[in-house]
C-alpha positions as CSV (number, residue, x, y, z in Angstrom):
1,M,98.8,151.5,81.3
2,S,97.0,148.4,82.7
3,T,95.6,149.1,86.1
4,E,96.4,145.4,87.6
5,E,99.2,144.9,89.7
6,F,102.5,144.3,89.2
7,N,103.5,140.8,88.7
8,L,106.7,139.5,89.0
9,E,105.9,136.0,87.4
10,K,104.5,138.2,84.3
11,L,107.3,140.0,84.1
12,D,109.5,136.7,84.0
13,S,107.6,135.6,81.0
14,L,107.4,139.0,79.1
15,F,111.3,139.4,79.0
16,A,111.9,136.3,78.1
17,K,110.0,136.7,74.6
18,C,112.0,139.7,74.2
19,K,115.4,137.6,72.6
20,D,115.5,136.2,69.3
21,G,119.3,135.2,69.4
22,D,121.0,138.8,69.8
23,V,117.4,140.3,67.9
24,V,115.4,142.1,70.1
25,V,112.0,141.9,69.4
26,M,110.4,145.6,69.3
27,D,106.5,144.3,70.6
28,A,107.7,141.6,72.8
29,Y,110.1,144.7,74.5
30,V,107.1,146.9,74.7
31,D,104.8,144.2,76.4
32,A,107.5,144.0,79.0
33,Y,108.2,147.5,79.3
34,E,104.4,148.0,80.2
35,E,104.7,145.6,82.9
36,L,108.0,146.9,84.1
37,S,106.5,150.4,84.1
38,K,104.1,149.3,87.6
39,L,107.2,148.0,88.9
40,F,108.3,152.0,88.8
41,S,104.7,152.4,90.5
42,L,105.4,150.1,93.3
43,L,108.4,152.6,94.3
44,G,105.7,155.0,94.9
45,S,106.3,158.7,94.0
46,V,110.4,158.9,93.6
47,F,109.9,157.1,90.7
48,G,106.6,158.8,89.4
49,F,108.0,161.1,86.7
50,V,110.6,157.7,85.1
51,T,106.7,156.0,85.5
52,S,104.7,158.6,83.0
53,D,107.7,158.9,81.0
54,V,108.0,155.1,80.5
55,V,104.7,154.8,79.8
56,E,104.6,158.4,77.0
57,K,107.5,156.3,75.1
58,I,105.8,153.2,75.0
59,G,102.8,154.2,73.5
60,I,105.4,155.9,71.0
61,L,107.1,153.2,70.1
62,R,103.7,151.4,69.4
63,E,102.3,154.1,67.3
64,Y,105.4,153.6,65.0
65,R,104.3,149.6,65.3
66,S,100.8,150.4,63.5
67,S,102.3,153.1,61.3
68,E,102.8,152.9,57.3
69,V,106.2,151.7,58.1
70,S,105.8,149.6,60.9
71,E,107.5,146.6,59.2
72,K,111.2,148.5,59.6
73,Y,109.5,149.1,63.8
74,V,109.8,144.4,64.2
75,S,113.0,144.9,65.9
76,I,115.4,147.0,67.8
77,Q,117.7,146.1,65.2
78,S,115.9,146.8,62.1
79,M,114.5,150.2,63.7
80,I,118.0,151.2,63.8
81,Q,118.7,150.1,60.4
82,Y,115.8,151.8,58.9
83,E,116.2,155.5,60.9
84,V,120.2,155.5,60.3
85,E,119.6,154.9,56.5
86,T,116.6,157.3,56.4
87,K,118.0,159.7,58.7
88,T,115.8,160.5,61.1
89,T,117.4,159.5,64.5
90,N,117.0,162.8,65.6
91,N,113.4,163.7,63.9
92,K,112.6,167.6,65.3
93,K,109.2,166.7,63.9
94,K,108.0,163.7,66.0
95,A,110.5,161.7,68.4
96,S,112.1,158.6,66.5
97,G,111.7,155.2,68.2
98,S,115.6,155.4,68.4
99,R,115.1,158.7,70.7
100,T,112.2,157.1,72.5
101,L,113.6,153.6,73.3
102,L,116.8,155.3,74.4
103,R,115.0,156.8,77.3
104,L,113.4,153.0,78.2
105,H,117.1,151.5,77.6
106,R,118.8,154.0,79.8
107,A,115.7,153.2,82.8
108,L,116.7,149.4,81.6
109,E,119.5,149.8,83.2
110,F,118.7,150.4,86.5
111,T,115.9,147.8,86.6
112,S,118.1,145.0,86.1
113,R,120.7,146.4,88.6
114,L,117.9,146.7,91.3
115,L,116.4,143.4,90.6
116,S,119.8,141.9,90.9
117,D,120.9,143.7,94.4
118,L,117.6,143.1,95.6
119,K,117.6,139.0,95.3
120,I,121.1,138.9,96.9
121,A,120.2,141.6,99.7
122,D,120.1,141.1,103.7
123,E,116.2,140.5,104.7
124,H,116.6,143.6,106.6
125,E,118.2,146.0,104.1
126,K,116.5,149.0,103.4
127,M,114.9,149.6,100.2
128,S,116.1,153.3,100.3
129,S,119.4,152.1,100.4
130,L,119.3,149.5,97.8
131,T,117.4,152.2,95.0
132,K,119.6,154.9,96.3
133,T,122.6,152.7,95.4
134,A,121.7,151.4,91.9
135,Y,120.4,154.8,90.9
136,D,123.4,156.5,91.5
137,D,125.0,153.7,89.5
138,T,122.8,153.9,86.2
139,L,120.1,156.5,85.9
140,A,121.4,159.6,87.5
141,R,124.3,159.5,85.0
142,H,121.5,160.8,82.4
143,H,119.7,162.9,85.1
144,P,120.5,167.0,86.2
145,W,121.2,167.2,90.1
146,L,118.0,168.5,90.7
147,I,116.3,165.2,90.0
148,R,118.8,163.7,91.2
149,K,118.5,165.2,94.6
150,G,115.0,164.9,94.4
151,V,115.6,161.2,94.4
152,H,118.1,160.8,97.5
153,V,115.5,162.8,99.4
154,A,112.6,160.7,98.1
155,V,114.0,157.0,98.4
156,Y,113.7,157.5,102.4
157,T,110.1,156.9,102.3
158,L,109.9,153.3,100.5
159,P,109.8,150.3,102.8
160,S,111.8,147.5,103.7
161,R,113.2,145.1,101.1
162,K,111.0,142.3,103.0
163,H,108.3,144.9,102.8
164,F,108.6,145.6,99.4
165,L,109.0,141.9,98.5
166,E,105.3,141.4,99.8
167,K,104.2,143.8,97.4
168,L,105.9,141.7,94.4
169,K,102.7,138.9,95.3
170,V,105.2,136.6,95.4
171,E,104.4,134.0,98.4
172,D,107.6,131.7,98.2
173,I,110.8,134.1,98.8
174,E,113.1,131.7,97.3
175,K,110.8,131.7,94.2
176,A,110.8,135.9,94.3
177,K,114.4,136.0,94.2
178,D,114.9,133.1,91.6
179,L,112.6,135.7,89.1
180,L,114.3,138.4,90.7
181,G,117.8,136.9,90.0
182,R,116.2,135.5,85.6
183,V,114.4,138.7,85.1
184,S,117.4,140.8,86.0
185,D,120.0,138.9,83.7
186,V,118.0,138.9,80.5
187,Q,117.3,142.8,81.0
188,K,121.4,142.9,81.5
189,E,122.0,140.8,77.8
190,I,119.1,143.0,76.3
191,F,120.9,145.9,77.3
192,I,124.0,144.7,76.2
193,I,122.7,144.1,72.8
194,T,121.1,147.4,72.8
195,E,123.9,149.3,74.2
196,E,126.0,148.2,71.6
197,L,124.0,148.4,68.3
198,Y,123.4,152.5,69.5
199,A,127.5,153.0,70.1
200,K,128.3,151.3,66.9
201,E,125.8,154.2,65.3
202,N,127.0,156.8,67.6
203,L,123.4,157.0,68.9
204,L,124.0,157.0,72.8
205,D,123.7,160.5,73.0
206,L,120.6,161.2,71.3
207,P,119.2,164.2,72.4
């Protein structure tokens, strides 16, 4: 993962390239997610386990894109079609692209919700409250009790919304809110497209 600081404008630009109509482009998705992983790092130790998992999953998807079947992984649609046809979605030898991306997909629902809430929240709203609510409504349902409890305790180390927005390195608060809204919206669109693809093939509960 790059050591550069998280850049909200860069994230907006990268996610804008992910969709070609209703097709989700794999290289653009992975590039956008690499930048997004820095956002999890900004949230500190709370989501340290998510950060490391995301970095691992990005690496696996990049491997598929540089493999001898790379053309089958050009988009999320082509990947799922290929793995369903070859019956490799639940491959035991190596994590399938479908299983790998499912973990990123679930976390995308969380970040879309968090960025949306961050945009509309009051200036003095606590990040702990925003993050806990977004987490409980999205990612928490995929996590065991122990991890959920750990997150609930750790969120109280987060700064205020104002201090967190300062970390995003966008000087104009209105511009920051505009970017947060745009990124959240496109993430939600990508999430819905992907969710429908996985649901159609009964892949939403891949172990």
